[in-house]
ZAZA-243460 format. One line per 3 residues: their letters; for each residue x, y, z of N, C-alpha, C. Coordinates in nm, 2 decimals, padded with zeros to 4 digits. Layout:
A	X Y Z X Y Z X Y Z | ...
# end
This chain:
MTS	07.61 12.67 11.89 07.73 12.75 11.93 07.85 12.71 11.86 | 07.93 12.80 11.82 08.05 12.77 11.74 08.17 12.74 11.83 | 08.24 12.64 11.80 08.36 12.60 11.87 08.48 12.70 11.84
LAN	08.56 12.73 11.94 08.68 12.81 11.92 08.78 12.74 11.83 | 08.78 12.60 11.84 08.87 12.52 11.76 08.84 12.53 11.61 | 08.71 12.55 11.58 08.66 12.55 11.44 08.55 12.65 11.43
PNP	08.59 12.78 11.40 08.49 12.89 11.40 08.38 12.87 11.29 | 08.41 12.79 11.19 08.32 12.77 11.08 08.28 12.62 11.08 | 08.16 12.59 11.13 08.12 12.45 11.14 08.10 12.38 11.01
ALL	08.09 12.46 10.90 08.08 12.40 10.77 08.21 12.34 10.72 | 08.32 12.37 10.79 08.45 12.31 10.76 08.49 12.20 10.86 | 08.57 12.11 10.80 08.62 12.00 10.89 08.76 12.03 10.93
ELL	08.80 12.00 11.05 08.93 12.02 11.10 09.00 11.88 11.09 | 09.09 11.86 10.99 09.15 11.73 10.97 09.30 11.73 11.00 | 09.34 11.62 11.04 09.48 11.60 11.08 09.56 11.54 10.95
IRR	09.68 11.60 10.93 09.76 11.54 10.82 09.84 11.42 10.88 | 09.79 11.30 10.84 09.85 11.18 10.90 09.97 11.13 10.82 | 09.98 11.16 10.69 10.09 11.11 10.61 10.11 11.21 10.50
VTR	10.24 11.23 10.47 10.28 11.31 10.35 10.38 11.21 10.27 | 10.35 11.19 10.15 10.43 11.09 10.07 10.47 11.16 09.94 | 10.60 11.14 09.91 10.65 11.19 09.78 10.60 11.09 09.67
EAQ	10.52 11.14 09.58 10.46 11.05 09.48 10.54 11.06 09.35 | 10.60 11.17 09.32 10.68 11.19 09.19 10.76 11.32 09.21 | 10.83 11.35 09.11 10.91 11.48 09.12 10.82 11.60 09.13
GIN	10.83 11.67 09.24 10.75 11.79 09.27 10.61 11.76 09.32 | 10.57 11.63 09.33 10.43 11.59 09.37 10.43 11.52 09.50 | 10.36 11.57 09.60 10.33 11.50 09.72 10.19 11.46 09.74
SYE	10.16 11.35 09.81 10.02 11.33 09.85 10.01 11.35 09.99 | 09.89 11.39 10.04 09.86 11.43 10.17 09.74 11.34 10.22 | 09.76 11.27 10.32 09.65 11.19 10.38 09.59 11.27 10.49
LVD	09.46 11.30 10.49 09.39 11.38 10.58 09.29 11.29 10.66 | 09.29 11.29 10.79 09.20 11.21 10.87 09.13 11.29 10.98 | 09.03 11.24 11.04 08.97 11.30 11.15 09.06 11.28 11.27
PNG	09.09 11.38 11.35 09.19 11.37 11.46 09.14 11.27 11.56 | 09.01 11.24 11.57 08.96 11.15 11.67 08.94 11.01 11.61 | 08.98 10.99 11.49 08.96 10.86 11.42 08.82 10.83 11.37
GAL	08.74 10.93 11.36 08.60 10.91 11.31 08.60 10.90 11.16 | 08.48 10.86 11.11 08.46 10.86 10.96 08.44 11.00 10.91 | 08.48 11.02 10.79 08.46 11.15 10.72 08.33 11.15 10.64
PPF	08.28 11.27 10.60 08.17 11.27 10.51 08.20 11.19 10.38 | 08.11 11.12 10.33 08.13 11.04 10.21 08.16 11.12 10.09 | 08.22 11.06 09.99 08.24 11.13 09.86 08.23 11.03 09.75
TAG	08.21 11.09 09.63 08.21 11.00 09.51 08.33 11.03 09.42 | 08.36 10.93 09.34 08.48 10.95 09.25 08.47 11.07 09.17 | 08.58 11.15 09.17 08.58 11.28 09.10 08.56 11.40 09.19
SHI	08.54 11.37 09.32 08.51 11.48 09.41 08.64 11.56 09.45 | 08.61 11.68 09.49 08.73 11.76 09.54 08.69 11.83 09.67 | 08.79 11.88 09.74 08.77 11.96 09.86 08.84 12.09 09.85
DIH	08.79 12.19 09.93 08.86 12.32 09.94 08.95 12.31 10.07 | 09.08 12.34 10.05 09.17 12.35 10.17 09.19 12.49 10.21 | 09.17 12.52 10.33 09.19 12.66 10.38 09.33 12.66 10.45
LPN	09.42 12.72 10.38 09.57 12.72 10.41 09.60 12.82 10.52 | 09.71 12.80 10.60 09.75 12.89 10.70 09.77 13.03 10.66 | 09.81 13.05 10.53 09.84 13.18 10.48 09.71 13.26 10.43
GMV	09.59 13.20 10.45 09.47 13.26 10.41 09.41 13.22 10.28 | 09.50 13.15 10.20 09.45 13.10 10.07 09.36 12.99 10.08 | 09.27 12.97 09.99 09.18 12.86 09.98 09.20 12.80 09.84
RQY	09.23 12.67 09.84 09.26 12.60 09.71 09.18 12.47 09.70 | 09.14 12.43 09.58 09.07 12.31 09.56 09.16 12.20 09.51 | 09.14 12.08 09.57 09.22 11.96 09.53 09.13 11.84 09.52
SLS	09.15 11.76 09.41 09.07 11.64 09.39 09.11 11.54 09.49 | 09.01 11.46 09.53 09.04 11.34 09.61 09.09 11.23 09.52 | 09.19 11.16 09.57 09.25 11.05 09.48 09.22 10.91 09.53
NSP	09.18 10.90 09.66 09.16 10.77 09.71 09.03 10.71 09.68 | 09.00 10.59 09.72 08.88 10.52 09.69 08.76 10.58 09.77 | 08.65 10.60 09.71 08.53 10.65 09.78 08.49 10.54 09.89
AEP	08.54 10.42 09.88 08.50 10.32 09.98 08.59 10.33 10.11 | 08.67 10.43 10.12 08.75 10.46 10.24 08.70 10.57 10.32 | 08.61 10.55 10.41 08.54 10.66 10.48 08.63 10.73 10.59
HRY	08.75 10.67 10.61 08.83 10.72 10.72 08.94 10.82 10.68 | 08.95 10.85 10.54 09.05 10.94 10.50 09.02 11.00 10.37 | 09.08 11.12 10.34 09.09 11.18 10.21 09.23 11.19 10.18
VIG	09.26 11.16 10.05 09.40 11.18 10.00 09.40 11.27 09.88 | 09.49 11.37 09.88 09.50 11.46 09.77 09.64 11.45 09.72 | 09.66 11.49 09.59 09.79 11.50 09.53 09.82 11.65 09.49
VLR	09.94 11.70 09.52 09.96 11.84 09.50 10.10 11.85 09.43 | 10.10 11.92 09.31 10.22 11.95 09.24 10.26 12.09 09.29 | 10.39 12.10 09.33 10.44 12.23 09.37 10.47 12.31 09.25
DER	10.41 12.42 09.24 10.43 12.51 09.12 10.49 12.64 09.16 | 10.62 12.65 09.13 10.70 12.76 09.17 10.65 12.89 09.11 | 10.58 12.88 08.99 10.54 13.00 08.92 10.39 13.03 08.94
GTG	10.33 12.95 09.03 10.19 12.97 09.06 10.16 13.09 09.16 | 10.05 13.10 09.22 10.01 13.21 09.31 10.04 13.18 09.45 | 10.10 13.06 09.48 10.15 13.03 09.61 10.07 12.92 09.69
GSI	09.96 12.88 09.63 09.88 12.78 09.70 09.95 12.64 09.71 | 10.01 12.60 09.61 10.08 12.47 09.61 10.20 12.47 09.70 | 10.27 12.59 09.70 10.39 12.60 09.78 10.34 12.60 09.93
AVH	10.23 12.66 09.96 10.18 12.66 10.10 10.14 12.52 10.14 | 10.08 12.44 10.05 10.05 12.30 10.09 10.18 12.22 10.11 | 10.28 12.24 10.03 10.40 12.17 10.04 10.48 12.21 10.17
QLH	10.44 12.31 10.24 10.50 12.35 10.37 10.42 12.29 10.48 | 10.31 12.21 10.46 10.24 12.15 10.56 10.31 12.02 10.60 | 10.30 11.98 10.73 10.37 11.87 10.78 10.28 11.77 10.86
VGE	10.32 11.65 10.87 10.25 11.54 10.94 10.23 11.60 11.09 | 10.11 11.58 11.14 10.07 11.62 11.27 10.00 11.76 11.28 | 10.01 11.83 11.17 09.94 11.96 11.16 09.79 11.94 11.13
TVR	09.71 12.03 11.15 09.57 12.02 11.11 09.54 12.13 11.01 | 09.44 12.10 10.92 09.40 12.20 10.82 09.25 12.19 10.82 | 09.19 12.30 10.78 09.04 12.31 10.76 09.01 12.28 10.61
VSV	08.91 12.19 10.59 08.87 12.16 10.46 08.72 12.16 10.45 | 08.67 12.18 10.33 08.53 12.17 10.31 08.48 12.03 10.30 | 08.35 12.01 10.30 08.29 11.88 10.27 08.31 11.85 10.12
PRN	08.34 11.73 10.08 08.36 11.71 09.94 08.24 11.74 09.85 | 08.27 11.79 09.73 08.16 11.81 09.63 08.21 11.76 09.50 | 08.12 11.73 09.41 08.16 11.66 09.28 08.09 11.73 09.16
NFM	08.18 11.79 09.08 08.13 11.85 08.95 08.19 11.77 08.84 | 08.24 11.65 08.86 08.31 11.57 08.76 08.28 11.42 08.78 | 08.15 11.39 08.78 08.10 11.25 08.81 08.12 11.16 08.69
LSK	08.14 11.03 08.73 08.15 10.92 08.63 08.00 10.90 08.58 | 07.99 10.86 08.46 07.86 10.82 08.41 07.83 10.68 08.45 | 07.71 10.67 08.51 07.66 10.54 08.55 07.61 10.45 08.44
EAR	07.59 10.51 08.32 07.54 10.44 08.21 07.65 10.39 08.11 | 07.77 10.43 08.14 07.88 10.40 08.04 07.91 10.25 08.05 | 07.92 10.19 07.93 07.96 10.05 07.92 08.11 10.03 07.94
KSI	08.18 10.14 07.90 08.33 10.14 07.92 08.37 10.29 07.94 | 08.45 10.31 08.04 08.50 10.45 08.07 08.64 10.47 08.01 | 08.66 10.58 07.95 08.80 10.61 07.90 08.84 10.73 07.98
LLA	08.95 10.71 08.06 09.00 10.81 08.15 09.12 10.87 08.09 | 09.12 11.00 08.07 09.24 11.07 08.01 09.30 11.17 08.11 | 09.43 11.16 08.13 09.49 11.25 08.23 09.63 11.30 08.18
GGI	09.66 11.42 08.22 09.79 11.47 08.20 09.85 11.52 08.33 | 09.97 11.48 08.36 10.04 11.52 08.48 09.96 11.50 08.61 | 09.95 11.60 08.69 09.88 11.59 08.82 09.73 11.58 08.80
GVT	09.68 11.60 08.68 09.54 11.58 08.64 09.49 11.43 08.66 | 09.59 11.34 08.69 09.55 11.20 08.71 09.48 11.18 08.85 | 09.49 11.28 08.94 09.44 11.27 09.07 09.29 11.22 09.08
PMK	09.20 11.29 09.01 09.06 11.24 09.02 09.04 11.11 08.94 | 09.13 11.09 08.84 09.12 10.96 08.77 09.15 10.84 08.85 | 09.24 10.86 08.95 09.28 10.75 09.04 09.16 10.71 09.12
SMM	09.09 10.81 09.17 08.97 10.78 09.25 08.86 10.71 09.16 | 08.85 10.76 09.04 08.76 10.69 08.95 08.80 10.55 08.92 | 08.93 10.52 08.90 08.97 10.39 08.88 08.93 10.30 09.00
HAL	08.95 10.35 09.12 08.91 10.27 09.24 08.76 10.24 09.23 | 08.68 10.34 09.20 08.53 10.32 09.19 08.50 10.22 09.08 | 08.56 10.23 08.97 08.53 10.14 08.86 08.57 10.00 08.89
ESA	08.69 09.99 08.95 08.73 09.85 08.99 08.63 09.79 09.09 | 08.59 09.87 09.18 08.50 09.82 09.29 08.36 09.78 09.22 | 08.32 09.85 09.12 08.19 09.82 09.05 08.21 09.72 08.94
KQE	08.34 09.67 08.92 08.37 09.58 08.82 08.33 09.63 08.68 | 08.35 09.76 08.66 08.32 09.82 08.53 08.44 09.83 08.45 | 08.43 09.82 08.32 08.54 09.83 08.23 08.59 09.97 08.21
YEL	08.72 09.99 08.20 08.78 10.12 08.18 08.92 10.11 08.12 | 08.96 10.22 08.06 09.10 10.24 08.02 09.15 10.37 08.07 | 09.28 10.37 08.11 09.34 10.50 08.15 09.45 10.53 08.05
HYC	09.45 10.65 08.01 09.55 10.71 07.92 09.62 10.82 08.00 | 09.74 10.81 08.04 09.81 10.90 08.13 09.94 10.95 08.06 | 09.94 11.08 08.04 10.06 11.14 07.98 10.13 11.23 08.08
CKG	10.26 11.23 08.08 10.34 11.32 08.16 10.48 11.34 08.10 | 10.56 11.43 08.15 10.69 11.46 08.10 10.78 11.34 08.09 | 10.77 11.25 08.19 10.86 11.14 08.20 10.82 11.06 08.32
PEF	10.87 10.93 08.33 10.83 10.85 08.44 10.85 10.91 08.58 | 10.95 10.99 08.60 10.98 11.06 08.73 10.87 11.16 08.76 | 10.78 11.19 08.67 10.67 11.29 08.69 10.54 11.22 08.70
AAF	10.53 11.09 08.70 10.41 11.01 08.70 10.36 10.99 08.85 | 10.27 11.07 08.89 10.22 11.06 09.02 10.14 10.93 09.04 | 10.15 10.87 09.16 10.08 10.75 09.20 10.10 10.63 09.11
SEE	10.22 10.63 09.05 10.24 10.52 08.95 10.24 10.38 09.01 | 10.30 10.37 09.13 10.31 10.23 09.19 10.16 10.18 09.22 | 10.09 10.27 09.28 09.95 10.23 09.32 09.86 10.20 09.20
MEE	09.88 10.28 09.09 09.80 10.27 08.97 09.83 10.14 08.90 | 09.96 10.10 08.90 10.00 09.98 08.84 09.93 09.86 08.90 | 09.90 09.86 09.03 09.83 09.76 09.09 09.68 09.75 09.05
LI	09.63 09.87 09.01 09.49 09.87 08.96 09.47 09.82 08.82 | 09.58 09.84 08.74 09.56 09.81 08.60 09.59 09.67 08.57
# end
């Protein structure tokens, strides 16, 4: 039987626990189970679909460590010239809930690599951050090459400096 709170049981109803300004125009959103439970596991490079209040569905990469089963963290660049998805995400607030898909991964790390070279531009660093967490945890060698317009546009820079 389908719940009225979540008419699509394939979707998770998650609470926005934290919104953080990561860089100019970029916010991160921490999504958790409203009851404090564990979320479906994910691997580095995974993404989720967010079903926005305006009816749009947008995909965002998970940026946190796959070893954190209690939360998903996404980074979103507000694009004034886009189709409205990022603007709708930037209108979400702490305490609201959103429906998201279970994570899936079309961008997996190679398990055979002796060394991983991670290349990112702008907000494209989001899945790389998750990969950095996974590689650090596995004690595997890697390099990150991250390009952006300037330091004020470097998302997650403080957290990534701790990893490097």
